[in-house]
C-alpha positions in Angstrom: 56.2 148.5 11.7 53.4 146.1 12.7 52.0 146.5 16.2 52.6 143.9 18.8 49.0 142.6 18.3 49.3 142.2 14.6 51.1 139.3 12.8 53.7 140.7 10.4 52.0 139.2 7.3 48.7 140.6 8.3 50.2 144.0 8.9 51.9 143.9 5.5 48.6 143.0 3.9 46.8 145.9 5.6 49.6 148.2 4.5 49.2 147.1 0.9 45.5 147.7 1.1 46.0 151.2 2.5 48.6 152.1 -0.1 46.9 150.7 -3.2 44.1 152.9 -4.5 41.6 150.2 -5.5 38.7 152.6 -5.9 38.0 156.3 -6.2 37.2 156.3 -2.5 40.7 155.0 -1.7 42.6 156.9 -4.4 42.9 160.1 -2.4 44.5 158.2 0.5 47.5 156.8 -1.4 50.7 158.3 0.0 52.0 161.3 -2.0 55.5 159.9 -2.1 54.3 156.6 -3.4 56.2 154.8 -0.7 55.6 154.5 3.0 52.3 154.5 4.7 51.2 153.9 8.3 49.2 151.0 9.6 47.6 153.4 12.2 45.3 154.9 9.6 42.0 156.8 9.8 39.2 154.8 8.2 37.1 156.1 5.4 33.4 156.7 6.2 32.3 153.4 4.6 34.7 151.4 6.7 33.5 153.2 9.9 29.9 152.3 9.0 30.8 148.7 8.3 32.7 148.5 11.7 29.7 150.0 13.5 27.2 147.7 11.9 29.2 144.6 12.7 30.0 145.6 16.2 26.5 146.7 17.1 24.4 144.4 15.0 26.7 141.5 14.0 26.0 142.1 10.3 27.2 144.3 7.5 25.4 147.5 6.4 22.7 147.5 3.7 23.4 149.2 0.4 20.9 151.9 1.5 22.9 152.6 4.6 26.1 152.9 2.5 24.3 155.4 0.3 23.2 157.3 3.3 26.8 158.0 4.5 28.3 158.5 1.0 30.2 161.8 1.0 29.5 162.4 4.7 32.2 163.2 7.2 30.7 161.1 9.9 28.0 158.4 10.5 24.7 160.1 11.4 23.9 159.8 15.1 20.4 158.8 14.1 21.7 155.7 12.3 23.7 154.7 15.3 20.6 155.1 17.4 18.8 152.8 15.0 21.5 150.2 15.4 21.3 150.5 19.2 17.5 150.1 19.1 17.6 147.0 16.9 17.0 143.4 18.1 20.4 142.5 16.5 22.0 144.8 19.2 20.2 142.9 21.9 21.6 139.7 20.6 25.1 141.2 20.4 24.8 142.2 24.0 23.7 138.7 24.9 26.8 137.3 23.2 29.1 139.8 24.9 27.7 139.0 28.4 27.8 135.2 27.7 31.6 135.7 27.3 31.6 137.4 30.7 29.3 135.1 32.6 29.8 131.7 30.8 26.1 131.0 30.6 26.2 127.2 30.2 25.0 125.9 33.5 26.1 122.4 34.5 23.5 120.6 36.6 22.7 117.0 37.5 19.0 117.5 37.2 18.1 113.8 37.1 18.9 110.9 39.4 17.8 107.4 39.9 15.2 108.3 42.6 12.7 110.2 40.5 13.8 109.6 36.9 11.5 107.5 34.7 13.4 105.0 32.6 12.2 102.5 30.1 12.2 98.7 30.5 11.0 96.1 28.0 8.7 93.6 29.6 7.3 90.8 27.4 8.1 93.0 24.4 6.2 96.0 25.7 8.0 99.3 26.8 7.1 100.1 30.4 8.3 103.1 32.5 9.4 102.9 36.1 11.6 104.8 38.6 14.6 102.5 38.8 15.7 103.6 42.3 12.3 102.7 43.9 12.0 99.2 42.7 13.1 97.7 46.0 10.7 99.9 47.9 7.8 99.0 45.7 8.3 95.4 44.8 10.8 93.9 47.3 13.2 91.2 46.3 16.7 92.3 45.3 15.5 95.6 43.8 15.6 94.4 40.2 11.9 93.6 39.6 9.6 95.6 37.3 5.9 95.5 37.0 4.0 93.0 34.9 2.8 93.5 31.4 -0.9 93.8 32.2 -3.2 96.7 32.8 -3.6 97.5 36.5 -7.3 97.5 36.0 -7.1 93.7 35.7 -5.6 93.5 39.2 -7.6 96.3 40.9 -6.9 98.7 43.8 -6.9 98.5 47.6 -9.3 100.6 49.7 -6.7 103.4 50.1 -6.2 103.6 46.3 -2.9 101.8 46.2 -2.4 99.2 43.4 -3.0 95.5 44.2 0.1 93.5 43.4 0.5 89.8 42.8 3.0 87.8 44.9 5.9 86.1 43.1 8.7 83.8 44.3 11.2 85.3 46.7 14.5 86.7 45.5 17.4 86.8 47.8 15.1 85.6 50.6 12.8 88.6 50.2 9.2 88.4 48.9 8.5 89.9 45.6 5.2 91.6 44.5 4.5 92.9 41.1 1.7 95.2 39.9 0.5 96.1 36.4 0.7 99.3 34.4 -1.5 102.3 33.8 -1.6 104.7 30.9 -0.6 108.3 31.8 -0.4 111.4 29.7 2.9 113.0 30.8 3.1 116.7 31.5 6.0 117.2 29.0 4.2 115.9 25.9 2.2 118.6 23.9 0.1 115.9 22.3 -2.9 115.5 24.6 -3.5 112.0 23.2 0.0 110.7 24.0 0.3 108.3 26.9 3.1 106.2 28.5 2.6 102.8 30.1 3.9 103.5 33.6 4.1 100.9 36.3 1.2 101.4 38.7 3.3 101.8 41.9 5.3 104.5 40.1 2.2 106.1 38.6 0.4 106.7 42.0 -1.1 110.1 42.3 -1.3 110.4 46.1 -0.3 113.9 47.2 0.9 113.1 50.7 1.7 110.3 53.2 1.7 110.0 56.9 4.4 108.8 59.4 2.4 107.4 62.3 5.0 107.3 65.1 8.5 108.4 66.0 10.3 111.8 66.2 9.2 112.6 62.6 5.6 111.6 63.0 3.4 113.7 60.7 2.0 114.2 57.2 4.4 115.0 54.4 4.2 115.8 50.7 4.9 113.1 48.2 6.8 115.4 45.9 9.8 115.4 48.3 13.0 113.3 48.3 12.2 111.8 51.7 9.3 110.0 50.3 11.6 107.6 48.4 12.5 105.8 51.6 9.5 106.5 53.9 6.6 105.1 52.0 5.4 103.0 49.1 2.2 105.1 48.8 3.8 107.9 46.7 4.5 107.8 43.0 4.9 110.3 40.1 1.7 112.1 40.8 -0.9 113.4 38.4 0.4 113.6 34.8 3.7 112.2 36.2 4.4 115.7 37.6 6.9 114.5 40.2 9.0 112.5 37.7 11.3 113.4 34.9 12.7 111.9 31.7 16.2 112.9 30.7 16.0 114.0 27.1 13.0 116.3 26.9 12.7 117.6 30.4 16.3 118.0 31.7 17.4 119.6 28.5 14.6 122.0 28.5 15.2 123.0 32.2 18.9 123.8 31.5 18.0 125.8 28.4 15.4 127.8 30.3 17.9 128.6 33.1 20.2 130.0 30.5 17.4 132.0 28.8 16.3 133.3 32.3 19.7 134.9 32.8 19.9 136.4 29.3 16.5 138.0 29.8 17.9 139.9 32.7 20.8 140.9 30.5 18.3 142.1 27.9 16.6 144.4 30.5 19.9 146.1 31.5 21.5 146.4 28.1 19.0 146.8 25.2 16.1 147.4 27.6 17.4 150.6 29.1 17.3 149.7 32.8 20.3 150.8 34.8 23.2 148.7 33.8 24.6 148.2 37.3 21.3 146.9 38.5 21.9 143.8 36.5 24.0 142.7 39.6 21.6 143.8 42.3 18.0 143.6 41.0 15.5 141.4 42.8 13.5 141.0 39.6 13.7 137.7 37.6 11.7 135.8 35.0 10.1 132.4 35.1 8.6 130.3 32.3 6.5 127.2 32.4 9.5 124.9 32.3 11.2 126.4 35.4 7.9 126.9 37.2 7.2 123.2 37.0 10.8 122.2 37.8 10.9 124.2 41.0 7.4 123.3 42.0 7.6 119.6 41.6 11.1 118.3 40.8 13.9 120.3 42.4 13.2 119.2 46.0 13.3 115.5 45.0 17.0 115.4 44.2 19.1 113.3 46.6 21.9 114.8 48.6 24.6 113.7 46.1 22.9 115.8 43.3 22.8 119.5 42.8 20.4 121.0 45.4 17.9 123.3 43.9 15.0 123.3 46.3 12.8 126.4 46.2 12.9 128.4 49.5 10.6 131.1 51.0 13.4 133.7 50.4 13.1 132.9 46.6 9.9 134.9 46.5 6.4 134.0 45.4 6.9 131.9 42.3 4.4 132.3 39.4 2.5 129.2 38.6 2.8 128.5 34.8 2.0 125.2 33.1 5.1 123.3 31.9 4.2 123.4 28.2 4.1 127.2 28.3 7.9 127.4 27.9 7.6 130.6 25.8 5.6 132.4 28.5 8.0 134.4 30.7 6.6 136.2 33.7 8.5 138.7 35.9 8.4 138.2 39.7 10.3 139.5 42.7 12.8 137.5 44.7 13.7 138.1 48.3 16.9 138.3 50.2 19.6 137.3 49.6 19.2 137.4 45.9 21.3 139.7 43.8 20.7 140.0 40.1 22.3 137.6 37.7 24.8 136.6 40.4 22.2 134.4 42.1 20.2 133.1 39.1 20.5 129.3 38.6 22.5 129.7 35.4 25.3 131.5 37.3 25.1 129.4 40.5 25.1 126.1 38.5 27.9 127.2 36.1 30.1 128.1 39.0 29.2 125.5 41.6 31.6 126.4 44.4 31.6 129.6 46.5 35.2 130.1 45.3 34.3 129.6 41.7 31.5 132.1 41.9 33.7 134.7 43.6 36.5 134.2 41.2 34.3 134.7 38.1 32.9 137.8 39.7 36.4 139.1 40.4 37.4 138.5 36.8 34.2 139.9 35.1 33.4 142.8 37.4 36.5 143.7 39.2 38.9 143.1 36.3 41.4 141.1 38.5 43.1 137.8 38.0 45.0 135.5 40.3 48.7 134.9 39.4 51.1 132.4 41.0 53.6 133.7 43.4 57.0 134.7 42.0 59.0 133.8 45.1 59.1 131.0 47.7 56.4 131.2 50.3 57.7 131.2 53.8 56.3 131.5 57.3 53.3 129.3 56.4 51.8 125.9 57.1 52.8 122.9 55.0 49.4 121.2 55.7 46.0 121.9 57.0 42.4 122.6 55.8 42.6 126.4 56.2 43.9 127.4 52.8 44.6 131.0 54.0 47.4 129.6 56.0 48.8 126.9 53.7 52.0 127.5 51.8 51.5 128.4 48.1 47.7 128.3 48.5 47.4 131.3 50.8 48.7 133.7 48.1 45.3 133.5 46.4 43.1 132.2 49.2 43.8 135.1 51.6 41.8 137.2 49.0 39.5 134.5 47.6 38.1 133.1 50.9 36.6 136.4 52.2 35.3 137.1 48.7 33.7 133.7 48.5 31.9 134.4 51.8 29.7 136.9 49.9 28.2 133.9 48.1 27.7 131.7 51.1 24.0 132.3 51.4 23.7 129.8 48.6 24.7 126.1 48.8 27.7 124.7 46.9 26.6 122.7 43.9 23.1 124.0 43.7 20.8 127.0 43.8 19.2 126.4 47.3 19.1 129.6 49.3 20.4 129.0 52.9 18.9 132.3 54.1 16.0 130.4 55.7 18.2 127.6 57.2 19.1 127.4 60.9 22.8 128.4 61.2 23.5 125.7 63.7 22.2 122.7 65.7 23.3 121.8 69.2 23.6 118.1 68.4 23.6 115.7 65.5 20.3 114.4 66.6 18.8 117.9 66.2 20.5 118.2 62.8 19.0 115.0 61.6 15.5 116.3 62.3 16.3 119.8 61.0 14.1 119.1 57.9 11.4 116.7 58.9 11.1 113.8 58.3 14.4 112.4 59.5 17.1 112.7 56.8 20.7 112.0 57.6 21.8 112.9 54.1 20.2 116.4 54.5 22.2 117.1 57.6 25.5 115.9 56.1 24.9 117.9 52.9 24.5 121.3 54.5 26.1 121.1 57.9 29.5 120.3 59.4 30.6 119.5 62.9 32.3 122.1 65.0 35.8 120.9 65.9 35.7 119.9 69.5 37.1 117.4 72.0 33.6 116.5 73.1 31.7 113.4 72.0 31.0 113.5 68.3 27.3 112.7 68.9 26.8 115.8 71.1 29.1 118.4 69.6 27.4 121.2 67.7 26.8 121.4 63.9 26.8 124.5 61.8 26.4 125.4 58.2 29.4 124.4 56.1 29.6 128.0 54.9 30.3 129.1 58.5 33.0 126.5 59.2 35.7 129.2 59.5 33.5 131.8 61.1 35.8 132.6 64.1 38.1 135.3 65.5 40.8 134.4 63.1 38.5 134.9 60.1 36.4 138.0 61.0 35.3 138.7 57.4 33.5 135.4 57.0 30.4 136.4 59.0 30.7 140.0 57.9 30.8 139.2 54.1 28.2 136.5 54.4 25.8 139.0 56.0 26.5 141.5 53.2 25.9 138.9 50.6 26.5 139.1 46.8 24.4 142.2 46.6 26.5 143.9 49.3 29.7 143.0 47.3 28.2 144.3 44.0 26.8 147.5 45.6 30.2 148.3 47.1 31.9 148.0 43.7 29.2 150.1 42.1 29.4 152.8 44.7 33.2 153.0 44.5 33.1 153.3 40.7 35.1 150.1 40.2 32.2 148.3 38.5 31.8 151.0 35.8 35.5 151.4 35.3 35.9 147.7 34.6 32.9 147.7 32.4 34.2 150.5 30.3 37.6 148.8 30.0 36.0 145.6 28.9 33.8 147.3 26.4 36.8 149.3 25.1 38.6 146.0 24.5 35.6 144.5 22.8 35.0 147.5 20.4 38.7 148.4 19.7 39.9 144.8 19.6 42.7 145.7 21.9 43.3 146.7 25.5 43.6 150.4 26.3 47.1 151.8 26.8 47.4 152.3 30.5 51.2 152.9 30.7 51.5 156.4 31.9 54.9 156.8 30.3 53.5 156.0 26.8 52.7 158.8 24.4 49.5 156.9 23.6 48.3 156.8 27.3 44.5 156.3 27.4 44.0 156.1 31.2 42.4 159.5 31.3 40.0 158.6 28.6 38.9 155.4 30.4 38.5 157.4 33.7 36.4 160.0 32.0 34.2 157.4 30.4 33.8 155.5 33.6 32.8 158.6 35.5 30.2 159.4 32.9 29.0 155.8 32.9 28.6 155.8 36.7 26.5 159.0 36.4 24.0 157.9 33.7 24.3 154.1 34.2 23.2 153.6 30.6 25.1 151.0 28.6 23.9 152.3 25.2 25.1 155.8 26.0 28.5 154.5 27.0 28.7 152.6 23.7 27.8 155.8 21.9 30.7 157.6 23.7 33.1 154.7 22.9 32.4 154.6 19.1 32.8 158.4 19.0 36.4 158.1 20.1 39.0 158.9 17.4 40.7 155.6 18.2 37.5 153.7 17.1 37.7 155.5 13.7 41.2 154.2 13.0 42.8 150.8 12.3 43.8 149.0 15.5 
């Protein structure tokens, strides 16, 4: 009879193959009675070798490897070690962990406030930052620069471009500058240049606010500059600006590679497997170094927030074009292995999404809808742990999500260095000078109160439900993602789930965990998990798995 996992036709075909001696190697395996044979059948040595090679390397064995095992009773352990030491094994482990972590980050890395876009003026392609046209040129915000070199117009004493005055649009004066040729940082050809509108091409590093509560000097490579001054532009080599196709694509690809390099360390690289979730070590290349140095902090509140923070560690300075140069560095609290790398945080952009993927991948648990009517609950309300139907999952999910609340929703910004609260909205608005209402509203929420909205306190959105009714919010937030991961490692749950997942991958079926079944495999999983926790070596666990009799038989 075919198993529940095998279509009848496929099982019949397997049976035919097993019962028909197609070669000398198979002849001895034909059933003596010429009739019935079992699908659950021990594989010949050549088939075992083929299975090992495909599972561990993603390719079939060579003829020399087939010759090496011919006539043997088992695949030599030295050959398995060779497979495990191969670069093909590293790639197999990448693919396996991509299926666990879904390493395809989704990020809005460009927006109209620092994205260079092309405009054709008098038949010539010029580049400008579309969202700053009103700030630079006035009018109704649709004017571009002129098709003439800025050298023809000259510069003011402070280095800003001189612009010519044009007729008013919508009652507002219009001024238009020329263009300058700039070699952009992303182009490997040193002779390549873009014609960038001179206001947008300004290289000033800072600007000064002379009066008011936010008086002071600020960097031009910050989102606040887009509304505070017309003295800031794209900076030297257009460092503060971005174009969609080459730069944004490269940044996302580098984020994915960054996570996979950590996977390499803890799988093929021999570092403790569990440390993949807790290590403070990460890698950075030129693409990411440039992005986090110049671009990330310029994204408006409605975009993903990826600003680099002191708690992110001292970032290596690597030129953008050195995309293949990866340098290890140490991150600070609250970072925790792959769980706080951009590729994970931007693939799962809510605290709940991050917690749920963790729960599936590393705790082996899934949410299921309730099987009966939910009673004694609230029909409406923002607290999902009390809402009918919702609470069945959210009673578990919300405390788990709090472990990830040291990082902003929809972004990678660490909140570790942020003030947890402000006494009034006025204080919140100046929490990150200069004044930015969008910043306050992006990260903070009012504390429900009967007092005047302008004076009631604000606190981080992640702490909205930090109260006596939800004691785990603050506790789990303080523990962080590393505290969650370490607890599962210490309890043995992490290694048990990892063994079960690897078993399913290699056996192409789930282990039999029904204690009433004659094929019960729970003790095998427990023994492997215990061993895995002790040595914490993924390769050794794979050796133990492929040595199981069940691996040497048809599924």
